[in-house]
C-alpha positions in Angstrom: 95.3 83.8 169.4 92.6 82.4 167.1 92.0 82.8 163.4 89.2 85.1 164.2 91.3 87.3 166.1 94.0 87.5 163.3 91.2 88.5 160.8 89.0 90.3 162.6 85.3 90.5 161.2 86.0 94.2 160.2 88.9 93.1 158.5 87.2 90.7 156.3 84.3 93.1 156.1 86.7 95.4 154.3 87.7 92.6 152.3 84.9 91.9 150.9 84.1 95.9 150.2 87.0 96.1 148.7 86.2 93.2 146.2 82.7 93.6 145.7 81.4 97.0 146.5 84.5 99.3 146.2 85.6 99.9 149.6 84.6 103.8 150.2 81.9 104.6 152.7 81.4 108.1 152.8 79.1 109.4 155.6 76.8 112.2 156.1 75.0 113.7 153.3 77.3 112.6 150.9 76.9 109.1 151.9 73.3 109.6 151.9 73.1 110.8 148.3 75.4 107.9 147.0 72.5 105.3 148.9 70.0 107.2 146.8 71.6 107.1 143.3 72.4 103.4 144.2 69.0 103.0 145.0 67.7 104.6 142.2 70.0 102.4 139.9 67.7 99.2 141.5 64.6 101.0 141.2 65.3 101.9 137.6 66.1 98.3 136.7 63.1 97.1 138.4 61.1 99.3 136.3 62.8 98.6 133.0 62.6 94.8 133.4 58.7 94.8 134.9 55.7 94.6 132.5 54.6 98.3 134.1 56.1 100.8 131.4 54.1 98.6 128.8 50.7 98.5 130.9 50.8 102.1 132.0 52.3 103.3 128.8 55.0 105.5 130.3 58.7 105.3 130.9 59.2 102.7 127.9 63.1 102.7 127.0 64.6 100.5 124.1 67.3 98.2 124.8 69.8 101.0 123.9 68.6 103.6 125.9 68.5 101.5 128.7 72.2 100.3 128.3 73.2 103.7 128.4 71.4 104.6 131.4 72.8 101.6 133.2 76.2 102.2 132.1 76.0 106.1 133.4 75.0 104.8 137.0 77.6 102.2 136.9 80.3 104.8 135.9 79.0 107.5 138.6 79.0 105.0 141.4 82.2 103.4 140.3 84.1 107.0 140.9 82.5 107.6 144.1 82.7 104.1 145.6 86.2 102.9 144.5 89.0 104.8 145.8 91.8 106.1 143.0 94.6 104.4 145.1 95.1 101.8 148.0 95.9 104.9 150.3 92.9 106.9 149.2 90.4 108.0 151.9 87.5 105.2 152.5 85.5 108.2 153.9 85.9 111.1 151.5 85.2 111.4 147.7 87.5 114.3 146.5 86.6 116.9 144.1 88.5 115.0 141.3 86.2 112.0 141.4 83.0 114.3 141.6 84.2 115.7 138.2 84.9 112.3 136.9 81.7 110.7 138.2 79.6 113.5 136.7 81.2 114.0 133.2 81.5 109.9 132.9 78.0 109.5 133.5 77.4 112.0 130.7 79.3 110.7 128.3 77.8 107.0 129.1 74.3 108.6 129.1 75.3 110.4 125.7 73.5 107.8 123.6 70.2 108.2 125.9 70.4 111.9 126.0 70.9 112.5 122.3 69.8 109.5 120.8 67.7 110.6 118.2 70.1 113.3 116.8 72.6 110.4 116.8 70.4 108.1 114.8 69.9 110.6 112.1 73.4 110.7 111.4 74.6 107.2 111.3 78.6 106.7 110.6 78.9 110.6 110.5 79.4 111.6 114.0 79.9 115.6 114.8 82.7 117.1 117.2 80.4 117.1 119.9 80.0 113.3 119.3 83.8 112.5 119.1 84.6 114.6 122.1 82.0 112.5 124.1 83.2 109.2 122.7 86.9 110.0 123.3 86.4 111.3 127.0 84.2 108.6 127.7 86.8 105.7 126.5 89.5 107.4 128.7 87.0 107.5 131.6 85.9 104.1 131.3 89.5 102.9 131.3 90.0 104.7 134.8 87.0 103.4 136.0 87.9 100.1 134.7 91.8 100.5 136.7 89.6 101.4 140.0 87.0 98.5 139.7 89.0 95.6 138.0 92.5 96.3 138.5 95.6 97.0 136.1 95.2 93.5 134.7 91.9 94.7 133.0 93.3 98.2 132.1 96.3 96.7 130.2 94.1 94.1 128.7 91.8 96.8 127.5 94.2 99.1 126.4 96.3 96.7 124.4 93.1 96.3 122.5 92.6 99.8 121.8 96.2 100.2 120.9 95.7 97.4 118.4 93.2 99.0 116.6 95.5 102.0 115.9 98.7 100.2 115.3 97.1 97.8 112.8 99.3 99.0 109.4 102.3 98.4 111.6 101.6 95.1 112.8 103.3 91.6 111.8 101.5 90.0 108.8 99.6 87.1 110.5 97.7 90.2 112.5 97.9 92.8 110.0 95.1 95.0 109.2 94.3 98.6 107.8 93.6 100.0 111.1 90.6 102.7 111.9 90.5 106.6 112.1 89.7 108.1 115.6 86.2 109.1 113.9 85.7 105.5 113.1 86.8 104.3 116.5 84.3 106.8 118.4 81.6 105.7 115.8 82.2 102.3 116.7 82.9 102.2 120.0 80.4 104.7 121.6 77.9 105.7 119.2 76.6 102.0 118.3 76.0 98.6 120.0 79.2 97.2 118.5 81.2 98.5 121.2 80.3 99.4 124.9 77.0 99.3 124.4 77.1 95.8 123.1 76.0 92.4 123.9 77.7 92.3 127.4 76.1 95.2 128.6 72.9 94.5 127.4 72.6 91.3 129.4 74.3 93.3 132.3 71.0 95.5 131.8 68.2 92.3 131.3 69.5 89.5 133.4 72.6 90.1 135.7 71.5 92.9 137.9 67.9 91.5 138.9 70.0 88.5 139.7 72.4 90.0 142.1 69.7 92.3 143.4 67.8 88.9 144.2 70.6 87.2 146.0 71.4 90.2 148.3 68.1 91.0 149.2 67.8 87.0 150.3 71.1 87.4 152.3 69.8 90.2 153.5 66.6 88.6 155.2 68.9 85.6 156.5 68.7 82.9 153.9 72.6 82.7 153.4 72.6 81.9 157.5 70.0 79.6 156.8 71.7 77.6 154.5 74.8 77.0 156.7 73.0 76.2 159.6 70.9 73.7 157.6 74.4 72.4 156.2 75.7 72.1 159.9 72.7 70.5 161.3 72.6 68.0 158.1 76.1 67.0 157.8 78.0 68.2 161.3 78.0 64.9 162.7 79.8 63.2 160.1 83.2 62.2 159.5 84.8 65.7 158.4 81.4 67.1 159.4 82.4 70.7 159.0 84.4 70.5 155.6 81.5 68.7 154.6 79.3 71.7 155.8 81.4 74.3 153.6 81.1 72.2 150.9 77.1 72.0 150.8 76.4 75.1 152.4 78.5 77.2 149.7 76.8 75.2 146.6 73.2 76.1 148.5 74.6 79.9 149.3 75.8 79.8 145.4 71.9 79.8 144.8 71.7 83.1 145.8 75.1 84.7 145.7 77.2 84.7 142.3 80.2 86.2 144.0 83.2 83.8 145.4 84.7 86.4 147.5 81.4 87.0 149.5 80.5 83.2 149.5 84.1 82.8 151.0 83.6 85.5 153.6 79.7 84.8 154.5 80.2 81.0 155.2 84.0 80.7 155.4 83.6 83.0 159.0 81.9 79.8 160.4 83.4 77.1 158.6 87.0 77.8 158.5 87.3 78.0 162.3 85.0 75.0 162.8 87.4 73.0 160.2 90.5 73.9 162.5 89.0 73.3 165.6 88.5 69.5 164.4 91.5 68.7 163.2 92.1 70.2 159.4 95.3 72.6 159.0 94.8 76.1 158.2 95.6 75.8 154.6 93.5 73.1 154.0 90.5 74.2 155.7 90.8 77.5 153.6 91.6 75.7 150.5 88.3 73.6 150.8 86.0 76.9 151.7 87.8 78.6 148.4 87.3 75.8 146.3 83.9 74.9 147.3 82.6 78.7 147.1 84.3 79.4 143.4 82.1 76.4 142.3 79.2 78.3 143.7 79.3 80.4 140.2 78.6 77.1 138.5 75.8 76.1 140.5 72.3 76.5 139.2 69.7 78.6 139.1 71.8 81.7 139.9 75.1 81.2 138.3 78.0 83.6 138.0 77.5 86.8 135.8 79.2 85.3 133.0 76.5 82.4 132.6 73.9 84.9 131.9 75.9 85.9 128.8 75.8 82.6 127.3 71.9 83.3 126.6 73.1 86.1 123.8 76.3 84.0 122.6 74.8 80.7 122.4 71.5 81.6 121.4 69.6 79.4 123.7 67.1 80.0 126.5 68.6 80.1 130.2 66.4 77.3 131.5 68.4 75.2 129.0 71.6 76.5 130.1 70.2 75.9 133.8 69.6 72.1 132.3 72.9 71.7 130.7 74.7 72.9 134.0 73.1 71.2 136.6 75.1 67.7 136.2 78.4 68.8 136.0 77.9 71.1 138.7 76.3 68.8 141.1 79.0 65.9 140.0 81.7 68.8 141.0 80.3 69.5 144.5 79.9 65.8 145.3 83.5 64.8 144.2 84.6 67.6 146.3 82.5 66.2 149.3 84.4 63.3 148.7 87.8 65.0 148.8 87.1 66.2 152.2 85.9 62.8 153.3 89.2 61.3 152.2 91.2 64.2 153.7 89.4 63.3 157.0 90.3 59.6 157.0 93.8 60.4 155.9 94.3 62.8 159.2 92.3 60.4 161.4 89.5 63.2 162.2 86.7 61.8 164.1 82.9 62.7 163.8 81.5 65.4 166.0 79.0 64.1 168.6 75.4 65.7 169.2 74.0 66.6 172.6 72.0 63.3 172.2 73.1 61.0 169.4 69.7 59.2 167.8 69.6 55.6 167.3 70.0 53.8 163.8 66.3 53.7 163.6 65.9 57.2 164.4 68.3 57.8 161.8 66.4 55.9 159.3 63.3 57.1 160.1 64.5 60.9 160.0 66.0 60.2 156.5 62.9 58.5 155.4 60.5 61.1 156.7 62.6 63.9 155.2 63.1 62.5 151.9 59.1 61.4 151.6 58.4 65.0 152.8 60.6 66.7 150.3 58.8 64.8 147.6 55.6 65.3 148.7 56.1 68.8 149.3 57.7 69.3 145.7 54.5 67.3 144.1 52.1 69.6 146.2 53.8 73.1 144.8 53.8 71.5 141.1 50.3 70.3 141.1 49.0 72.9 143.5 50.3 75.9 141.1 49.2 74.1 138.0 45.9 73.1 139.5 44.8 76.8 140.8 46.3 78.3 137.2 43.8 75.7 135.7 40.6 76.7 137.9 41.6 80.6 138.0 42.0 81.0 134.5 42.8 84.6 133.5 42.9 85.2 136.8 45.6 82.7 137.9 48.3 85.4 138.8 46.3 87.1 141.4 45.6 83.7 142.7 48.8 82.3 142.8 50.1 85.8 144.3 47.5 85.3 147.2 48.4 81.5 147.6 52.0 82.6 148.1 51.0 84.9 150.5 49.2 82.5 152.2 51.7 80.0 152.4 54.2 82.4 153.6 52.0 83.7 156.7 51.4 79.9 157.4 55.0 79.0 157.4 55.9 82.1 159.5 53.1 81.4 161.9 54.4 77.5 162.4 58.0 78.4 162.4 57.4 81.1 165.3 56.2 78.7 167.5 59.7 77.5 168.0 62.9 78.8 168.8 65.8 80.2 166.2 68.4 78.4 165.6 71.6 80.3 167.2 74.6 80.6 164.9 77.8 79.0 165.8 80.5 80.9 167.9 83.6 80.6 166.1 86.0 81.3 169.2 84.0 78.8 171.1 86.4 75.7 171.5 83.1 73.4 171.9 81.0 72.9 168.7 77.1 72.9 169.0 75.5 70.8 166.1 72.0 72.0 165.7 69.4 69.4 165.2 68.1 69.2 161.3 64.4 69.5 161.6 64.2 72.4 164.0 67.1 74.2 161.7 65.1 73.5 158.5 61.5 74.4 159.8 62.9 77.9 160.9 63.4 78.7 157.5 61.1 77.4 155.3 59.8 80.8 153.9 63.2 81.4 152.4 62.3 79.2 149.9 59.3 80.7 148.5 61.4 83.3 146.1 63.6 80.7 144.9 60.6 78.5 144.0 58.9 81.5 142.0 62.5 82.0 140.1 62.5 78.3 139.2 59.0 77.9 138.4 59.2 80.9 136.0 62.3 79.9 134.4 61.6 75.9 134.2 58.1 75.7 134.1 56.6 79.0 132.6 60.0 79.5 130.6 59.9 83.1 131.0 62.7 85.3 130.0 65.3 85.4 132.6 64.7 88.9 133.0 61.2 88.7 133.6 61.6 85.4 136.2 64.4 87.2 138.1 61.8 90.5 138.2 59.0 88.2 139.7 61.6 86.4 142.2 63.0 89.7 143.0 59.3 91.2 143.9 59.0 88.1 146.1 62.3 88.6 147.9 61.4 92.3 148.5 58.4 91.5 149.9 60.2 88.7 152.4 62.8 91.4 153.5 59.9 94.0 154.1 57.5 92.0 156.0 59.5 89.6 157.7 59.9 92.3 160.9 56.4 92.8 160.9 55.5 89.0 161.0 57.9 88.6 163.8 56.1 91.3 165.6 52.9 89.5 165.1 53.9 86.1 166.0 56.6 86.4 168.3 55.4 89.9 169.8 59.0 91.3 169.2 58.9 95.1 169.1 55.9 97.5 168.0 54.4 97.2 164.7 55.7 100.7 164.1 59.7 99.8 164.9 59.2 96.4 162.8 57.8 98.7 159.5 60.9 101.0 160.0 63.0 97.9 160.4 61.5 96.4 157.1 61.7 99.5 155.3 65.1 100.2 156.3 66.1 96.6 155.4 64.6 96.6 152.2 66.5 100.1 151.3 69.9 98.6 152.4 69.2 95.6 150.2 68.5 98.2 147.2 71.8 99.9 148.2 73.9 97.2 148.3 72.5 95.4 145.3 73.3 98.1 143.1 77.0 98.4 144.9 77.2 94.8 144.0 76.8 95.7 140.6 79.2 98.4 140.0 82.5 96.1 139.2 80.0 94.0 136.7 78.8 96.8 134.9 82.1 98.4 134.2 83.5 94.8 133.5 81.0 94.4 131.0 81.6 98.0 129.6 85.1 97.8 129.1 84.7 93.9 127.7 82.6 96.0 125.1 85.6 97.8 124.3 87.7 94.6 123.6 84.7 93.2 121.8 84.5 96.1 119.7 88.5 96.2 118.8 88.1 92.5 117.7 85.0 93.2 115.3 86.4 96.3 114.1 90.0 94.8 113.1 88.8 91.3 112.4 91.2 90.0 114.4 88.8 87.0 115.4 89.2 85.6 111.7 92.7 85.4 112.3 92.7 83.7 115.5 91.4 80.7 113.4 94.8 80.5 111.5 96.7 81.3 114.7 95.7 78.7 116.9 95.3 76.4 113.8 99.0 76.4 113.5 99.9 76.5 117.0 97.8 73.4 117.7 98.8 71.8 114.4 94.8 70.9 114.1 94.7 69.1 117.0 91.7 69.4 119.1 92.9 68.4 122.4 96.1 70.8 122.0 93.6 73.6 121.1 91.7 72.9 124.1 94.4 73.1 126.3 95.8 76.4 124.7 92.1 77.9 125.2 92.2 76.7 129.0 95.8 78.2 129.5 94.5 81.5 128.1 91.6 81.6 130.4 94.0 81.5 133.4 96.2 83.7 131.9 93.7 86.6 131.3 92.0 85.5 134.6 95.2 86.5 136.7 94.4 90.2 135.8 90.7 90.3 134.8 87.5 89.3 136.5 85.5 86.1 135.5 82.8 87.7 133.4 85.2 90.0 131.5 87.3 86.9 130.8 84.6 85.1 129.6 83.6 87.6 127.2 86.9 87.9 126.0 87.8 84.4 125.5 84.5 83.5 124.4 84.7 86.0 121.7 88.3 85.1 120.5 88.2 81.3 121.1 85.2 79.7 121.3 84.1 80.4 117.5 87.6 79.0 116.7 87.2 76.0 119.0 84.0 75.0 116.9 85.2 75.8 113.7 88.7 73.9 114.0 86.6 70.9 115.7 84.4 71.1 112.6 87.2 71.1 110.3 88.6 68.0 112.2 85.2 66.2 111.6 84.3 66.5 115.3 80.9 68.0 116.2 81.3 70.0 119.6 78.1 71.8 120.6 78.2 75.5 121.1 77.2 75.3 124.4 79.8 73.0 125.4 82.4 75.3 124.1 80.9 78.4 126.1 80.8 76.1 129.4 84.7 75.1 128.8 85.6 79.0 128.6 83.3 79.6 131.7 84.7 76.7 133.8 88.3 78.0 133.3 87.6 81.4 133.4 86.2 81.0 137.4 89.4 79.0 138.2 91.0 82.5 138.4 89.7 83.2 141.8 91.6 80.5 143.3 94.6 80.2 141.3 97.7 82.2 142.7 99.1 84.7 142.5 95.9 86.6 142.3 93.1 84.1 143.4 90.7 86.5 145.4 88.9 83.7 147.0 91.7 82.1 148.3 93.3 85.4 149.7 89.6 85.8 151.7 89.8 82.2 152.9 93.7 82.7 154.1 92.7 86.1 155.9 90.1 83.9 157.7 92.4 80.9 158.7 95.5 83.1 159.1 97.6 81.1 156.9 99.5 81.4 153.7 97.5 82.8 151.0 99.7 81.2 148.2 99.6 77.9 150.0 95.9 78.0 150.4 95.7 78.8 146.7 97.9 76.2 145.7 95.9 73.4 147.7 92.7 75.2 146.5 93.6 74.5 142.9 94.7 71.1 143.7 91.4 70.5 145.1 90.0 72.1 142.1 91.4 69.6 139.5 87.9 67.5 139.8 86.6 70.9 138.3 89.0 71.5 135.5 88.9 68.1 134.3 85.1 68.1 133.5 85.1 70.8 130.8 87.6 68.3 128.8 85.2 65.5 129.0 81.9 67.5 128.3 83.6 68.6 124.9 84.3 64.9 124.0 81.3 63.4 125.4 78.3 66.3 125.4 75.9 63.6 127.5 77.3 65.1 130.5 75.3 68.2 129.4 72.4 66.1 129.1 72.8 66.6 125.3 72.2 63.8 122.9 70.3 61.9 125.7 67.4 59.6 125.3 65.5 57.6 127.6 65.4 58.2 131.4 67.4 55.0 131.4 70.1 56.9 129.5 69.7 59.9 132.1 70.4 57.3 134.9 73.4 55.6 133.5 74.7 59.1 132.3 74.6 60.5 136.0 75.6 57.6 137.3 78.7 57.2 135.2 79.7 60.9 135.8 79.3 60.8 139.7 81.6 57.5 139.8 84.1 58.9 137.2 84.5 62.3 139.6 84.6 60.3 142.8 87.5 58.1 141.2 89.1 60.7 139.9 89.1 62.5 143.5 90.4 59.5 145.2 93.1 59.4 142.4 94.5 62.9 142.8 94.4 62.5 146.8 96.3 59.0 146.5 93.4 57.4 148.9 90.8 55.1 148.3 90.1 53.0 151.3 93.6 53.2 152.2 96.9 55.4 150.6 97.1 54.4 147.1 100.4 53.2 145.5 101.4 54.5 142.1 99.9 51.6 140.2 96.2 51.9 141.7 96.4 55.7 141.0 96.9 54.5 137.5 94.3 52.2 137.6 91.8 54.7 139.1 92.6 56.8 136.2 92.0 54.2 133.8 88.2 53.4 135.3 87.7 57.1 135.5 88.4 57.7 131.8 86.3 54.5 131.1 83.4 56.1 133.1 83.7 59.7 131.4 84.3 58.4 128.2 82.7 55.2 127.4 82.0 56.4 123.9 86.0 56.5 123.2 85.8 52.4 123.3 83.0 52.1 121.6 84.2 54.2 118.6 87.3 51.9 118.4 84.7 49.2 117.5 82.1 50.7 115.6 81.8 54.4 114.2 79.4 56.8 115.6 78.1 57.7 112.3 77.3 56.3 109.0 77.1 58.1 105.7 74.3 58.7 103.7 74.1 60.5 100.1 73.0 64.6 100.8 69.8 63.9 98.5 68.1 61.9 101.5 68.3 65.1 103.5 64.7 66.1 103.4 63.7 62.5 104.0 65.7 62.2 107.1 64.8 65.5 108.3 61.0 64.7 108.3 61.7 62.2 110.8 63.5 64.4 113.3 61.7 66.1 116.1 62.3 69.7 117.0 65.7 70.4 119.0 66.9 67.6 117.4 70.0 67.9 115.0 71.1 67.0 111.4 74.7 66.0 111.4 76.1 66.8 108.0 79.4 67.4 105.9 79.4 70.8 104.0 82.3 72.0 102.0 82.8 75.7 100.6 84.8 78.7 100.3 85.6 80.8 103.5 86.0 84.6 103.1 89.7 84.3 102.8 89.1 82.0 99.8 90.2 78.8 101.1 88.3 75.7 100.5 87.3 73.9 103.6 85.2 70.7 104.7 83.8 70.6 108.0 81.2 68.7 110.0 78.4 70.5 111.8 74.9 69.8 113.2 72.1 71.7 111.8 69.8 72.6 114.6 65.8 71.7 113.8 63.1 73.8 114.9 59.3 74.0 114.6 57.7 73.1 111.4 55.1 70.5 109.7 58.1 69.1 107.8 62.0 68.9 107.5 62.5 72.0 105.2 60.2 73.9 107.7 62.2 72.6 110.6 65.4 73.7 109.3 64.1 76.7 108.3 62.9 77.6 111.6 66.3 76.4 113.0 68.1 79.0 111.2 69.1 77.4 107.6 67.6 77.6 104.2 68.1 75.1 101.9 68.1 75.0 98.0 67.9 71.6 96.0 69.0 71.2 92.2 69.2 67.7 91.2 70.9 65.5 93.8 72.9 68.8 95.2 71.6 70.8 97.8 73.2 74.1 99.1 72.7 76.5 102.0 70.5 79.3 100.5 70.7 81.4 103.4 71.4 81.5 107.2 69.7 83.4 109.7 71.4 85.9 111.6 72.2 85.3 115.2 70.9 81.7 114.8 72.3 78.9 116.1 73.6 77.4 112.8 75.1 80.9 111.9 77.1 80.6 115.3 78.0 77.2 114.6 79.8 78.3 111.4 77.4 77.5 108.4 77.9 80.1 106.0 75.4 80.8 102.7 76.7 79.1 99.4 78.3 75.9 101.2 77.1 72.7 99.7 76.0 69.8 102.0 78.3 66.7 100.8 76.7 64.1 102.6 74.3 62.9 106.0 75.8 61.7 108.9 73.3 59.1 110.4 73.5 57.3 114.0 75.1 53.9 113.4 72.4 51.5 114.1 74.7 48.6 114.5 76.6 50.7 117.0 76.7 49.0 120.9 75.2 51.1 123.4 78.4 53.1 124.9 76.7 52.3 128.5 78.0 48.6 128.2 81.5 50.3 128.9 80.5 51.0 132.7 80.4 47.6 133.4 83.9 47.0 133.1 85.1 50.2 134.4 82.5 49.5 137.7 84.5 46.1 137.9 87.7 47.5 137.9 86.7 49.8 140.7 85.2 47.5 142.6 88.6 45.1 142.4 90.6 48.1 143.5 88.3 48.7 146.7 88.5 45.0 147.4 92.1 44.8 147.0 92.5 47.6 149.1 90.0 46.2 151.8 92.5 42.9 151.8 95.6 45.0 152.6 93.9 46.8 155.2 92.7 43.6 156.8 96.4 41.9 156.6 97.8 45.3 158.2 95.3 44.8 160.9 96.0 41.3 161.6 99.8 41.9 161.4 99.0 44.7 164.8 97.1 42.6 166.5 98.8 41.4 170.2 
């Protein structure tokens, strides 16, 4: 019995529905009604994100109203799509769920329906306000249980209970508590609780990116990514496993869900891996580890990544820049891991129907690489040139150019046959040829180009960038059948039009259903964040963590990682990130600053994000591992533990970029530095993978594993070695601050030691990096970065800190004094010199293992 027979397509489809869509699929009029509501939600989000409301002057919603409408859709659909219990019907919506859906939607939309009335009596809720808030919170808790499970319900419930039990808590977390009136006002009638930052990001960014990925998948982009990976890599040793790695990375561009990534790619790659020699556990673990990392792969990362925009206070394009290198080297390390597994188990490469000669392979790669570079250059300079020539009409000209490019690509690909999908039940493996596979789906890159151009070049907001990319994807879905009818004579124009409209409708419905759980998670996380801000427990956490870790930053990071994994056992990634980022991220930054360590805020949030996604593979709850095990037909716990072991190369990265932010492209100067940082990071990740697998050129002994780890450390932390020789900073008097700031560029940092008294009356000294902004001189740049200073003699004091600025998030407070400057040490050697002995150590190990292999071959020779 094959793996596919054990876990049928229907079972896998149900697994995805239960995890991402709710699982309930009523038919008839009820099903149509739910589809209309879901599509209406998608259309509302498109309307809200578009410029049309401001152009036409109608349908303009402020941020708070949009959040209330967003939550109303989410709650209504949660009770319609998610059954109350495992044994509840997946085809019928009971009357009780209809009541909960309607009442919940009313309570969620209360802030929109009575916005003006509530705004006129802040902090003085009426009886109706309190009733709507209490009922709304209770219904939200039930929606949380259905969509997110008992873990999230218990976590949220404990934080709510903590609000009221404050006077009875131990001294370390004692607070005065809150009345029911204050609780409702804070949680339900302001933007401090349910309608807080998390729900706002869900409205502005997350929904459209999820819809964008859903539409691309319906258009066929997911299968195209898989087939392209198979064509390019299937012939290598361990090719199917490498296909799983690369296709999951590519699929991560259009999908932020680990489970759907596992199922959409794993249904082909896992049986393929098993057919070529991998065990079921290893095949499932490779797919699970690959798919989970799809959430860290830009440009469309997991939903939590969009929350960083608000929490860190930087554009999404900056987050993409910081996240790119760690994501790439994580996937490269996994690629190397599966290669080592193929070596260990003697898995031979798959053969093509016709094996090209080495000259043909070299020519193919040369043409492919040069063609890609030329295509990228034509896209960049072509768009730039059209914008310059078209002037004010550039938008229309670019839209027309995009349509012409699409028609041309479809006309070209239609002259060739489509690439057939792999049949997982067939023991013979068919490897498609690279160029025929690539040319069949070139048009799928158009919406991705639109997204990247808007994000990275035009630097539009993530919401507006996602809107234009989603519009391109919608047109792709709508027009694709008609283009096939025109160029391939498939069906009639009327049939093609109906199919295009049907696919677009399906995309709008599925996009909204994919968002139900995320919307509920963001709202529930808002309850947790509201409890934290209402009770002040966030401030208590600093003292608690400092006491537990004894002020040691490394111990504190391990504690934070453990909390992420622990909470992730019952809470989805998005809610996990919100909770731990709210509680622990400020603590890590604060205690690091008190220890004299400058930790960029983005590094802390990426740390939390990385460990949050690990919950999708770690037993006993890892849904990605369960999905992979369902396909492979093997034990889910064994699959989960194996996937966790493969994921060690991902879990080590957050610790590295906390202490070496260059891995996030922070503090990197010239292109030479960029190249060396990338080379060092890649080498370190590959050596770490070899150490964890116990295999380099051959099986490693314990001494060789230890030396591989030493080389890994040297590549990852060359600055640690140089710190032993020369300090990173030299001190300068605070009176020189403006003279130094005048020489800094926008987006540079000014590292200073500050001292003051916190709100608890403690005298503290810490090291922070003041962000610089735009301005004619240092004073103006500091002010634009969020800090206004006053000088009296040689003393410089923080006069004010802009609310919500990066300086505020880094813990700079009004009244703190600048004690001294910390300037880069000009006599400090470059950390890149350490790469030489690290590389020499790795090469020596490579050579010694080669000598051992040759001796072994000689001893077995006849």
